[in-house]
C-alpha positions in Angstrom: 43.9 -71.0 -10.0 42.6 -74.3 -11.1 39.1 -74.6 -12.5 36.7 -76.8 -10.6 35.0 -79.6 -12.5 31.2 -79.3 -12.4 29.6 -81.8 -10.1 27.7 -84.4 -12.1 24.0 -84.6 -11.7 22.5 -87.7 -10.4 18.9 -89.1 -10.9 17.1 -90.8 -8.1 14.6 -93.1 -9.8 11.8 -94.8 -7.8 9.3 -97.3 -9.1 5.8 -96.2 -8.2 3.6 -98.4 -10.4 3.7 -102.2 -11.0 5.1 -103.6 -14.2 2.4 -106.3 -14.2 0.3 -105.9 -17.3 2.8 -103.6 -19.0 4.3 -104.3 -22.5 7.5 -106.4 -22.6 9.6 -103.4 -23.6 8.5 -101.4 -20.5 9.2 -104.5 -18.3 12.7 -104.9 -19.7 13.4 -101.2 -19.3 12.4 -101.3 -15.6 14.7 -104.3 -15.1 17.5 -102.6 -17.0 17.3 -99.6 -14.7 17.8 -101.9 -11.8 14.4 -101.6 -10.3 13.2 -104.8 -8.7 9.9 -104.0 -6.9 7.5 -101.2 -6.0 9.0 -98.3 -4.1 12.5 -99.5 -4.9 14.9 -96.7 -5.5 18.1 -96.6 -7.6 20.6 -93.8 -8.4 22.0 -93.3 -11.9 24.2 -90.6 -13.5 22.2 -88.2 -15.6 23.0 -89.4 -19.2 21.0 -89.3 -22.4 20.7 -93.1 -22.3 19.2 -93.1 -18.8 16.9 -90.2 -19.7 15.7 -92.2 -22.8 15.0 -95.2 -20.6 13.1 -93.0 -18.1 11.1 -91.5 -21.0 10.0 -95.0 -22.0 8.6 -95.8 -18.6 7.7 -92.4 -17.2 4.2 -93.6 -16.2 5.8 -96.2 -13.9 8.5 -94.2 -12.1 9.2 -91.0 -10.2 12.4 -89.1 -10.9 14.3 -86.6 -8.8 17.5 -84.7 -9.6 20.1 -84.7 -6.8 23.5 -83.2 -6.5 26.6 -85.5 -6.3 28.7 -85.1 -3.2 
């Protein structure tokens, strides 16, 4: 019997606060995540790099874990 690969976790990231008035590093991190405007949502794989970016701008985004299909 073959082992099943674990399904990778995904992160649903939504921008909830404006990047206006934020420090340049936070602005660039929001752009690097692919967020373009308020209430814009992107989906990324759950990796240490993405988690680090989220940690940098945690006051600007909302994060939800979702299962890959």
